[in-house]
Structure formats: structure tokens, C-alpha cells
SETORZA-427585 format. One record per atom (N, C-alpha, C): residue number from 1; chain; atom name; x, y, z. Coordinates in Angstrom, 2 decimals. Layout:
// SETORZA-427585
<n = NUM, chain = A, atom = CA, east = X, north = Y, up = Z>
...
***
This chain:
// SETORZA-427585
<n = 1, chain = A, atom = N, east = -4.44, north = 3.89, up = -13.81>
<n = 1, chain = A, atom = CA, east = -3.33, north = 4.75, up = -13.46>
<n = 1, chain = A, atom = C, east = -3.71, north = 5.63, up = -11.88>
<n = 2, chain = A, atom = N, east = -3.35, north = 5.86, up = -11.00>
<n = 2, chain = A, atom = CA, east = -3.21, north = 7.05, up = -10.22>
<n = 2, chain = A, atom = C, east = -3.25, north = 8.42, up = -10.47>
<n = 3, chain = A, atom = N, east = -4.45, north = 9.47, up = -10.55>
<n = 3, chain = A, atom = CA, east = -4.13, north = 10.95, up = -11.36>
<n = 3, chain = A, atom = C, east = -4.06, north = 10.95, up = -9.39>
<n = 4, chain = A, atom = N, east = -3.18, north = 12.34, up = -8.54>
<n = 4, chain = A, atom = CA, east = -2.72, north = 12.83, up = -7.49>
<n = 4, chain = A, atom = C, east = -4.58, north = 13.31, up = -7.20>
<n = 5, chain = A, atom = N, east = -5.13, north = 12.98, up = -6.19>
<n = 5, chain = A, atom = CA, east = -7.04, north = 13.44, up = -6.27>
<n = 5, chain = A, atom = C, east = -7.56, north = 13.49, up = -6.30>
<n = 6, chain = A, atom = N, east = -7.96, north = 12.00, up = -7.51>
<n = 6, chain = A, atom = CA, east = -9.06, north = 11.25, up = -8.51>
<n = 6, chain = A, atom = C, east = -8.93, north = 9.26, up = -6.74>
<n = 7, chain = A, atom = N, east = -8.17, north = 9.50, up = -6.54>
<n = 7, chain = A, atom = CA, east = -7.82, north = 7.88, up = -5.96>
<n = 7, chain = A, atom = C, east = -9.10, north = 7.76, up = -4.95>
<n = 8, chain = A, atom = N, east = -9.71, north = 7.57, up = -5.99>
<n = 8, chain = A, atom = CA, east = -11.58, north = 6.91, up = -5.62>
<n = 8, chain = A, atom = C, east = -11.70, north = 5.63, up = -5.04>
<n = 9, chain = A, atom = N, east = -10.53, north = 5.12, up = -5.20>
<n = 9, chain = A, atom = CA, east = -10.04, north = 3.10, up = -5.12>
<n = 9, chain = A, atom = C, east = -10.59, north = 3.31, up = -3.77>
<n = 10, chain = A, atom = N, east = -11.93, north = 2.27, up = -3.39>
<n = 10, chain = A, atom = CA, east = -11.65, north = 1.86, up = -2.46>
<n = 10, chain = A, atom = C, east = -10.68, north = 0.92, up = -1.17>
<n = 11, chain = A, atom = N, east = -10.82, north = 1.63, up = -0.40>
<n = 11, chain = A, atom = CA, east = -9.51, north = 0.58, up = 0.28>
<n = 11, chain = A, atom = C, east = -9.73, north = 0.74, up = 1.90>
<n = 12, chain = A, atom = N, east = -9.57, north = -0.43, up = 2.16>
<n = 12, chain = A, atom = CA, east = -9.80, north = -0.82, up = 3.75>
<n = 12, chain = A, atom = C, east = -8.60, north = -0.34, up = 4.73>
<n = 13, chain = A, atom = N, east = -8.47, north = 0.91, up = 5.24>
<n = 13, chain = A, atom = CA, east = -7.26, north = 0.44, up = 6.20>
<n = 13, chain = A, atom = C, east = -6.85, north = -0.67, up = 7.40>
<n = 14, chain = A, atom = N, east = -5.23, north = -1.28, up = 7.44>
<n = 14, chain = A, atom = CA, east = -5.37, north = -2.23, up = 7.74>
<n = 14, chain = A, atom = C, east = -4.30, north = -2.05, up = 9.10>
<n = 15, chain = A, atom = N, east = -4.39, north = -2.98, up = 9.98>
<n = 15, chain = A, atom = CA, east = -3.30, north = -2.39, up = 11.36>
<n = 15, chain = A, atom = C, east = -2.63, north = -4.07, up = 10.93>
<n = 16, chain = A, atom = N, east = -1.59, north = -3.48, up = 12.22>
<n = 16, chain = A, atom = CA, east = -0.68, north = -4.55, up = 12.52>
<n = 16, chain = A, atom = C, east = -1.09, north = -5.46, up = 13.63>
<n = 17, chain = A, atom = N, east = -1.87, north = -6.50, up = 13.86>
<n = 17, chain = A, atom = CA, east = -1.66, north = -6.90, up = 15.30>
<n = 17, chain = A, atom = C, east = -1.14, north = -8.65, up = 15.91>
<n = 18, chain = A, atom = N, east = 0.23, north = -7.98, up = 17.13>
<n = 18, chain = A, atom = CA, east = 1.23, north = -8.23, up = 17.24>
<n = 18, chain = A, atom = C, east = 0.39, north = -9.09, up = 19.29>
<n = 19, chain = A, atom = N, east = 0.88, north = -10.40, up = 18.49>
<n = 19, chain = A, atom = CA, east = 0.64, north = -11.68, up = 19.42>
<n = 19, chain = A, atom = C, east = 1.63, north = -11.22, up = 20.53>
<n = 20, chain = A, atom = N, east = 1.65, north = -12.21, up = 21.59>
<n = 20, chain = A, atom = CA, east = 3.37, north = -11.65, up = 22.84>
<n = 20, chain = A, atom = C, east = 3.72, north = -13.05, up = 22.76>
<n = 21, chain = A, atom = N, east = 3.48, north = -13.64, up = 21.64>
<n = 21, chain = A, atom = CA, east = 4.56, north = -14.62, up = 21.15>
<n = 21, chain = A, atom = C, east = 5.45, north = -14.07, up = 20.52>
<n = 22, chain = A, atom = N, east = 4.80, north = -13.05, up = 20.39>
<n = 22, chain = A, atom = CA, east = 5.38, north = -12.42, up = 18.30>
<n = 22, chain = A, atom = C, east = 5.38, north = -13.29, up = 17.02>
<n = 23, chain = A, atom = N, east = 3.99, north = -13.86, up = 17.40>
<n = 23, chain = A, atom = CA, east = 2.97, north = -13.69, up = 15.26>
<n = 23, chain = A, atom = C, east = 2.26, north = -12.18, up = 15.51>
<n = 24, chain = A, atom = N, east = 2.45, north = -11.40, up = 14.01>
<n = 24, chain = A, atom = CA, east = 1.14, north = -11.12, up = 13.64>
<n = 24, chain = A, atom = C, east = 0.29, north = -11.34, up = 12.96>
<n = 25, chain = A, atom = N, east = -0.64, north = -10.46, up = 12.64>
<n = 25, chain = A, atom = CA, east = -0.95, north = -10.88, up = 11.64>
<n = 25, chain = A, atom = C, east = -2.07, north = -8.77, up = 11.30>
<n = 26, chain = A, atom = N, east = -2.81, north = -9.35, up = 10.38>
<n = 26, chain = A, atom = CA, east = -3.04, north = -8.58, up = 9.10>
<n = 26, chain = A, atom = C, east = -4.58, north = -7.98, up = 10.32>
<n = 27, chain = A, atom = N, east = -4.85, north = -6.96, up = 10.19>
<n = 27, chain = A, atom = CA, east = -6.42, north = -7.05, up = 10.64>
<n = 27, chain = A, atom = C, east = -7.29, north = -5.53, up = 8.99>
<n = 28, chain = A, atom = N, east = -8.24, north = -6.05, up = 8.69>
<n = 28, chain = A, atom = CA, east = -8.32, north = -4.44, up = 7.82>
<n = 28, chain = A, atom = C, east = -10.22, north = -4.14, up = 8.16>
<n = 29, chain = A, atom = N, east = -9.72, north = -2.86, up = 8.41>
<n = 29, chain = A, atom = CA, east = -10.68, north = -2.30, up = 8.95>
<n = 29, chain = A, atom = C, east = -11.71, north = -1.68, up = 8.58>
<n = 30, chain = A, atom = N, east = -12.43, north = -1.72, up = 8.75>
<n = 30, chain = A, atom = CA, east = -13.87, north = -1.56, up = 7.93>
<n = 30, chain = A, atom = C, east = -14.74, north = -0.08, up = 8.65>
<n = 31, chain = A, atom = N, east = -15.28, north = 1.00, up = 7.72>
<n = 31, chain = A, atom = CA, east = -15.38, north = 0.72, up = 6.13>
<n = 31, chain = A, atom = C, east = -14.71, north = 1.13, up = 6.03>
<n = 32, chain = A, atom = N, east = -14.57, north = 0.94, up = 4.47>
<n = 32, chain = A, atom = CA, east = -13.58, north = 1.06, up = 3.30>
<n = 32, chain = A, atom = C, east = -13.48, north = 2.84, up = 3.28>
<n = 33, chain = A, atom = N, east = -12.48, north = 2.91, up = 2.68>
<n = 33, chain = A, atom = CA, east = -12.14, north = 4.40, up = 2.39>
<n = 33, chain = A, atom = C, east = -11.36, north = 5.20, up = 1.65>
<n = 34, chain = A, atom = N, east = -11.64, north = 5.62, up = 0.75>
<n = 34, chain = A, atom = CA, east = -11.33, north = 6.60, up = -0.59>
<n = 34, chain = A, atom = C, east = -9.70, north = 6.42, up = -0.37>
<n = 35, chain = A, atom = N, east = -8.74, north = 6.13, up = -1.30>
<n = 35, chain = A, atom = CA, east = -7.39, north = 6.42, up = -0.74>
<n = 35, chain = A, atom = C, east = -6.89, north = 7.78, up = -0.51>
<n = 36, chain = A, atom = N, east = -7.97, north = 8.87, up = -1.54>
<n = 36, chain = A, atom = CA, east = -6.53, north = 9.77, up = -1.06>
<n = 36, chain = A, atom = C, east = -7.44, north = 10.57, up = 0.00>
<n = 37, chain = A, atom = N, east = -8.71, north = 9.57, up = 0.48>
<n = 37, chain = A, atom = CA, east = -9.04, north = 10.65, up = 1.91>
<n = 37, chain = A, atom = C, east = -8.36, north = 9.63, up = 3.30>
<n = 38, chain = A, atom = N, east = -7.23, north = 8.41, up = 2.25>
<n = 38, chain = A, atom = CA, east = -6.87, north = 8.29, up = 3.94>
<n = 38, chain = A, atom = C, east = -5.72, north = 9.17, up = 4.33>
<n = 39, chain = A, atom = N, east = -5.01, north = 8.62, up = 6.05>
<n = 39, chain = A, atom = CA, east = -4.61, north = 9.03, up = 6.31>
<n = 39, chain = A, atom = C, east = -3.05, north = 8.97, up = 5.72>
<n = 40, chain = A, atom = N, east = -2.12, north = 9.66, up = 6.11>
<n = 40, chain = A, atom = CA, east = -0.39, north = 9.65, up = 5.76>
<n = 40, chain = A, atom = C, east = -0.09, north = 8.65, up = 6.15>
<n = 41, chain = A, atom = N, east = -0.48, north = 8.13, up = 7.41>
<n = 41, chain = A, atom = CA, east = -0.04, north = 6.82, up = 8.08>
<n = 41, chain = A, atom = C, east = -0.62, north = 5.74, up = 7.91>
<n = 42, chain = A, atom = N, east = -1.50, north = 5.84, up = 7.20>
<n = 42, chain = A, atom = CA, east = -2.88, north = 4.77, up = 7.09>
<n = 42, chain = A, atom = C, east = -1.72, north = 3.60, up = 6.44>
<n = 43, chain = A, atom = N, east = -1.69, north = 2.18, up = 6.33>
<n = 43, chain = A, atom = CA, east = -1.49, north = 0.64, up = 6.05>
<n = 43, chain = A, atom = C, east = -1.97, north = 0.58, up = 4.79>
<n = 44, chain = A, atom = N, east = -1.67, north = -0.34, up = 3.79>
<n = 44, chain = A, atom = CA, east = -2.37, north = -0.16, up = 2.39>
<n = 44, chain = A, atom = C, east = -1.19, north = -1.50, up = 2.24>
<n = 45, chain = A, atom = N, east = -1.44, north = -2.63, up = 0.96>
<n = 45, chain = A, atom = CA, east = -0.74, north = -3.78, up = 1.36>
<n = 45, chain = A, atom = C, east = -0.89, north = -3.82, up = -0.80>
<n = 46, chain = A, atom = N, east = 0.09, north = -5.04, up = -0.91>
<n = 46, chain = A, atom = CA, east = 0.47, north = -5.04, up = -2.49>
<n = 46, chain = A, atom = C, east = -1.40, north = -4.85, up = -2.87>
<n = 47, chain = A, atom = N, east = -2.02, north = -5.63, up = -2.15>
<n = 47, chain = A, atom = CA, east = -3.22, north = -5.59, up = -3.50>
<n = 47, chain = A, atom = C, east = -3.61, north = -4.63, up = -4.04>
<n = 48, chain = A, atom = N, east = -3.91, north = -3.11, up = -3.06>
<n = 48, chain = A, atom = CA, east = -4.35, north = -2.40, up = -2.36>
<n = 48, chain = A, atom = C, east = -3.39, north = -1.19, up = -3.92>
<n = 49, chain = A, atom = N, east = -2.24, north = -1.08, up = -3.29>
<n = 49, chain = A, atom = CA, east = -1.38, north = -1.34, up = -4.83>
<n = 49, chain = A, atom = C, east = -2.18, north = -1.17, up = -6.10>
<n = 50, chain = A, atom = N, east = -2.37, north = -2.37, up = -6.27>
<n = 50, chain = A, atom = CA, east = -2.76, north = -2.55, up = -7.56>
<n = 50, chain = A, atom = C, east = -3.64, north = -2.05, up = -8.21>
<n = 51, chain = A, atom = N, east = -4.99, north = -2.00, up = -6.98>
<n = 51, chain = A, atom = CA, east = -6.07, north = -1.75, up = -7.03>
<n = 51, chain = A, atom = C, east = -5.88, north = -0.07, up = -7.52>
<n = 52, chain = A, atom = N, east = -5.08, north = 0.37, up = -6.82>
<n = 52, chain = A, atom = CA, east = -5.09, north = 2.27, up = -6.97>
<n = 52, chain = A, atom = C, east = -4.38, north = 2.49, up = -8.31>
<n = 53, chain = A, atom = N, east = -3.50, north = 1.85, up = -8.03>
<n = 53, chain = A, atom = CA, east = -2.15, north = 2.10, up = -9.73>
<n = 53, chain = A, atom = C, east = -3.12, north = 1.74, up = -11.10>
<n = 54, chain = A, atom = N, east = -3.83, north = 0.35, up = -10.35>
<n = 54, chain = A, atom = CA, east = -4.70, north = -0.07, up = -12.03>
<n = 54, chain = A, atom = C, east = -2.90, north = -1.29, up = -12.57>
<n = 55, chain = A, atom = N, east = -2.83, north = -1.37, up = -11.67>
<n = 55, chain = A, atom = CA, east = -1.30, north = -2.94, up = -12.89>
<n = 55, chain = A, atom = C, east = -1.58, north = -3.80, up = -12.55>
<n = 56, chain = A, atom = N, east = -0.76, north = -4.54, up = -13.00>
<n = 56, chain = A, atom = CA, east = -0.80, north = -5.89, up = -12.24>
<n = 56, chain = A, atom = C, east = 0.51, north = -6.05, up = -11.16>
<n = 57, chain = A, atom = N, east = -0.27, north = -7.75, up = -10.20>
<n = 57, chain = A, atom = CA, east = 0.77, north = -7.75, up = -9.22>
<n = 57, chain = A, atom = C, east = 1.90, north = -7.80, up = -9.35>
<n = 58, chain = A, atom = N, east = 2.16, north = -8.44, up = -10.53>
<n = 58, chain = A, atom = CA, east = 4.74, north = -8.54, up = -10.70>
<n = 58, chain = A, atom = C, east = 4.63, north = -7.00, up = -11.26>
<n = 59, chain = A, atom = N, east = 3.79, north = -5.94, up = -11.99>
<n = 59, chain = A, atom = CA, east = 4.36, north = -4.55, up = -11.46>
<n = 59, chain = A, atom = C, east = 4.36, north = -3.65, up = -10.46>
<n = 60, chain = A, atom = N, east = 3.79, north = -4.08, up = -9.07>
<n = 60, chain = A, atom = CA, east = 4.08, north = -3.75, up = -7.71>
<n = 60, chain = A, atom = C, east = 4.72, north = -4.37, up = -7.25>
<n = 61, chain = A, atom = N, east = 5.44, north = -5.76, up = -7.39>
<n = 61, chain = A, atom = CA, east = 6.74, north = -6.41, up = -6.83>
<n = 61, chain = A, atom = C, east = 7.81, north = -5.66, up = -7.38>
<n = 62, chain = A, atom = N, east = 7.92, north = -5.66, up = -9.22>
<n = 62, chain = A, atom = CA, east = 8.94, north = -5.25, up = -9.01>
<n = 62, chain = A, atom = C, east = 9.47, north = -3.39, up = -8.77>
<n = 63, chain = A, atom = N, east = 8.31, north = -2.66, up = -8.46>
<n = 63, chain = A, atom = CA, east = 8.30, north = -2.15, up = -7.75>
<n = 63, chain = A, atom = C, east = 9.49, north = -1.97, up = -6.28>
<n = 64, chain = A, atom = N, east = 8.88, north = -3.15, up = -5.73>
<n = 64, chain = A, atom = CA, east = 9.80, north = -3.11, up = -5.10>
<n = 64, chain = A, atom = C, east = 10.82, north = -3.61, up = -5.19>
<n = 65, chain = A, atom = N, east = 11.29, north = -4.67, up = -5.29>
<n = 65, chain = A, atom = CA, east = 12.92, north = -5.45, up = -6.09>
<n = 65, chain = A, atom = C, east = 13.20, north = -4.33, up = -6.61>
<n = 66, chain = A, atom = N, east = 12.70, north = -4.26, up = -8.11>
<n = 66, chain = A, atom = CA, east = 13.63, north = -3.58, up = -8.75>
<n = 66, chain = A, atom = C, east = 13.75, north = -1.69, up = -8.45>
<n = 67, chain = A, atom = N, east = 12.48, north = -0.95, up = -8.20>
<n = 67, chain = A, atom = CA, east = 12.90, north = 0.34, up = -7.95>
<n = 67, chain = A, atom = C, east = 12.24, north = 0.54, up = -6.56>
<n = 68, chain = A, atom = N, east = 12.80, north = 0.11, up = -5.73>
<n = 68, chain = A, atom = CA, east = 12.89, north = 0.39, up = -4.28>
<n = 68, chain = A, atom = C, east = 12.11, north = 1.52, up = -2.91>
<n = 69, chain = A, atom = N, east = 10.44, north = 0.71, up = -3.51>
<n = 69, chain = A, atom = CA, east = 9.46, north = 0.89, up = -3.12>
<n = 69, chain = A, atom = C, east = 9.36, north = 0.33, up = -1.50>
<n = 70, chain = A, atom = N, east = 9.79, north = 0.38, up = -0.53>
<n = 70, chain = A, atom = CA, east = 10.60, north = -0.12, up = 0.82>
<n = 70, chain = A, atom = C, east = 9.07, north = 0.09, up = 1.53>
<n = 71, chain = A, atom = N, east = 8.55, north = -1.12, up = 1.78>
<n = 71, chain = A, atom = CA, east = 7.96, north = -2.15, up = 2.91>
<n = 71, chain = A, atom = C, east = 7.62, north = -1.32, up = 4.38>
<n = 72, chain = A, atom = N, east = 6.47, north = -0.47, up = 4.88>
<n = 72, chain = A, atom = CA, east = 6.93, north = 0.28, up = 5.82>
<n = 72, chain = A, atom = C, east = 7.10, north = -0.65, up = 7.07>
<n = 73, chain = A, atom = N, east = 6.04, north = -2.03, up = 6.93>
<n = 73, chain = A, atom = CA, east = 5.20, north = -3.06, up = 8.08>
<n = 73, chain = A, atom = C, east = 5.12, north = -4.34, up = 7.06>
<n = 74, chain = A, atom = N, east = 6.22, north = -5.88, up = 7.64>
<n = 74, chain = A, atom = CA, east = 5.56, north = -7.08, up = 7.10>
<n = 74, chain = A, atom = C, east = 5.01, north = -7.48, up = 8.82>
<n = 75, chain = A, atom = N, east = 3.77, north = -8.05, up = 8.07>
<n = 75, chain = A, atom = CA, east = 3.43, north = -9.78, up = 8.95>
<n = 75, chain = A, atom = C, east = 3.50, north = -10.41, up = 7.46>
<n = 76, chain = A, atom = N, east = 4.37, north = -11.19, up = 8.35>
<n = 76, chain = A, atom = CA, east = 4.59, north = -12.40, up = 7.58>
<n = 76, chain = A, atom = C, east = 4.63, north = -12.41, up = 6.35>
<n = 77, chain = A, atom = N, east = 3.93, north = -13.15, up = 5.17>
<n = 77, chain = A, atom = CA, east = 3.73, north = -12.58, up = 3.22>
<n = 77, chain = A, atom = C, east = 3.84, north = -11.59, up = 3.05>
<n = 78, chain = A, atom = N, east = 2.56, north = -11.05, up = 4.10>
<n = 78, chain = A, atom = CA, east = 2.08, north = -9.37, up = 4.26>
<n = 78, chain = A, atom = C, east = 3.18, north = -8.06, up = 3.76>
<n = 79, chain = A, atom = N, east = 3.12, north = -7.84, up = 2.94>
<n = 79, chain = A, atom = CA, east = 4.02, north = -5.96, up = 3.13>
<n = 79, chain = A, atom = C, east = 2.77, north = -4.51, up = 2.54>
<n = 80, chain = A, atom = N, east = 3.59, north = -3.95, up = 4.03>
<n = 80, chain = A, atom = CA, east = 2.24, north = -3.13, up = 4.04>
<n = 80, chain = A, atom = C, east = 2.91, north = -1.58, up = 3.47>
<n = 81, chain = A, atom = N, east = 2.29, north = -1.43, up = 3.08>
<n = 81, chain = A, atom = CA, east = 3.07, north = 0.68, up = 3.05>
<n = 81, chain = A, atom = C, east = 2.95, north = 1.47, up = 3.39>
<n = 82, chain = A, atom = N, east = 3.18, north = 2.33, up = 3.98>
<n = 82, chain = A, atom = CA, east = 2.86, north = 3.61, up = 4.87>
<n = 82, chain = A, atom = C, east = 1.96, north = 4.85, up = 2.89>
<n = 83, chain = A, atom = N, east = 0.73, north = 5.00, up = 2.83>
<n = 83, chain = A, atom = CA, east = 0.25, north = 5.67, up = 2.16>
<n = 83, chain = A, atom = C, east = 1.02, north = 7.51, up = 1.72>
<n = 84, chain = A, atom = N, east = 1.50, north = 7.26, up = 2.62>
<n = 84, chain = A, atom = CA, east = 2.63, north = 9.37, up = 2.22>
<n = 84, chain = A, atom = C, east = 3.96, north = 8.58, up = 1.32>
<n = 85, chain = A, atom = N, east = 4.19, north = 7.27, up = 2.59>
<n = 85, chain = A, atom = CA, east = 5.76, north = 6.80, up = 2.00>
<n = 85, chain = A, atom = C, east = 5.37, north = 6.50, up = 0.29>
<n = 86, chain = A, atom = N, east = 4.52, north = 5.88, up = 0.25>
<n = 86, chain = A, atom = CA, east = 3.89, north = 5.53, up = -0.78>
<n = 86, chain = A, atom = C, east = 3.87, north = 6.32, up = -2.36>
<n = 87, chain = A, atom = N, east = 3.29, north = 7.54, up = -1.62>
<n = 87, chain = A, atom = CA, east = 2.89, north = 9.00, up = -2.65>
<n = 87, chain = A, atom = C, east = 4.29, north = 9.46, up = -2.85>
<n = 88, chain = A, atom = N, east = 4.80, north = 10.04, up = -1.60>
<n = 88, chain = A, atom = CA, east = 6.67, north = 9.80, up = -1.64>
<n = 88, chain = A, atom = C, east = 7.24, north = 9.61, up = -2.93>
<n = 89, chain = A, atom = N, east = 7.49, north = 8.07, up = -2.84>
<n = 89, chain = A, atom = CA, east = 7.46, north = 7.04, up = -3.99>
<n = 89, chain = A, atom = C, east = 7.13, north = 7.27, up = -5.42>
<n = 90, chain = A, atom = N, east = 5.80, north = 8.00, up = -4.86>
<n = 90, chain = A, atom = CA, east = 5.98, north = 8.24, up = -6.49>
<n = 90, chain = A, atom = C, east = 5.73, north = 9.29, up = -7.36>
<n = 91, chain = A, atom = N, east = 6.23, north = 10.25, up = -6.53>
<n = 91, chain = A, atom = CA, east = 6.85, north = 12.22, up = -6.75>
<n = 91, chain = A, atom = C, east = 8.48, north = 11.68, up = -7.74>
<n = 92, chain = A, atom = N, east = 8.98, north = 10.93, up = -7.32>
<n = 92, chain = A, atom = CA, east = 10.17, north = 10.48, up = -7.24>
<n = 92, chain = A, atom = C, east = 10.13, north = 9.03, up = -8.40>
<n = 93, chain = A, atom = N, east = 9.79, north = 8.80, up = -8.21>
<n = 93, chain = A, atom = CA, east = 10.23, north = 7.69, up = -9.18>
<n = 93, chain = A, atom = C, east = 8.62, north = 7.14, up = -11.01>
<n = 94, chain = A, atom = N, east = 7.77, north = 7.71, up = -10.64>
<n = 94, chain = A, atom = CA, east = 6.54, north = 8.14, up = -11.54>
<n = 94, chain = A, atom = C, east = 5.82, north = 6.99, up = -11.00>
<n = 95, chain = A, atom = N, east = 4.85, north = 6.66, up = -12.07>
<n = 95, chain = A, atom = CA, east = 3.49, north = 5.96, up = -12.28>
<n = 95, chain = A, atom = C, east = 4.50, north = 4.97, up = -12.39>
<n = 96, chain = A, atom = N, east = 3.42, north = 4.07, up = -11.59>
<n = 96, chain = A, atom = CA, east = 4.17, north = 2.14, up = -12.14>
<n = 96, chain = A, atom = C, east = 3.97, north = 1.39, up = -13.35>
<n = 97, chain = A, atom = N, east = 4.30, north = 1.24, up = -14.37>
<n = 97, chain = A, atom = CA, east = 4.44, north = 0.64, up = -15.55>
<n = 97, chain = A, atom = C, east = 4.65, north = 1.58, up = -16.93>
<n = 98, chain = A, atom = N, east = 4.37, north = 3.07, up = -16.43>
<n = 98, chain = A, atom = CA, east = 5.10, north = 3.64, up = -17.29>
<n = 98, chain = A, atom = C, east = 5.39, north = 4.34, up = -17.92>
***
């Protein structure tokens, strides 16, 4: 469970690289940064959310499809979320799976 201020899970910030032909690729940047030290605009994926909130992938996808957690960007099948939007969603909806 994520507790505000204790988000020490290391996250590799992501960027989306778009090609001239319209394709998109997600690139993870090094080094890993603790979740609570990321900028609010930093992008995290569903795998990162699973580790930060210590829940199953099914719970993360349930939050997306049933509880209104909207991805900020999509690159193919990869859904990316802005950290600030995730925190705002948590304040309204509570911790996933609890």
C-alpha cells in the first residue's frame, strides 16, 4: 500500500518517442528515482503502479477500466500515467484494492 511521503519504490521515468511515421516507443530513463521524488509530470506505467501500490496487475487494470483512472498517454499497448494525476486520483478514490 502506498503511504504519502513514503514512496521509496524506485521508478524509471519514461518518455514517449514518436517517429515521423506516427509510431510511438516508450523509453525508460536511467537512473531510477524514488516515486515521491518524481516530478508531477513524470510518466509511470502500469507495472510501476503495481509496485508502488503493492497490488496485482488485475487491480491496476480494474482501477483503469472500472474506477476511472485515465492514462495520460498511450504508446501501442502501453498506458502511461502522469504522477500528479495518479496522486489526485488516489486522493479522491483511495488506495486500490482496499
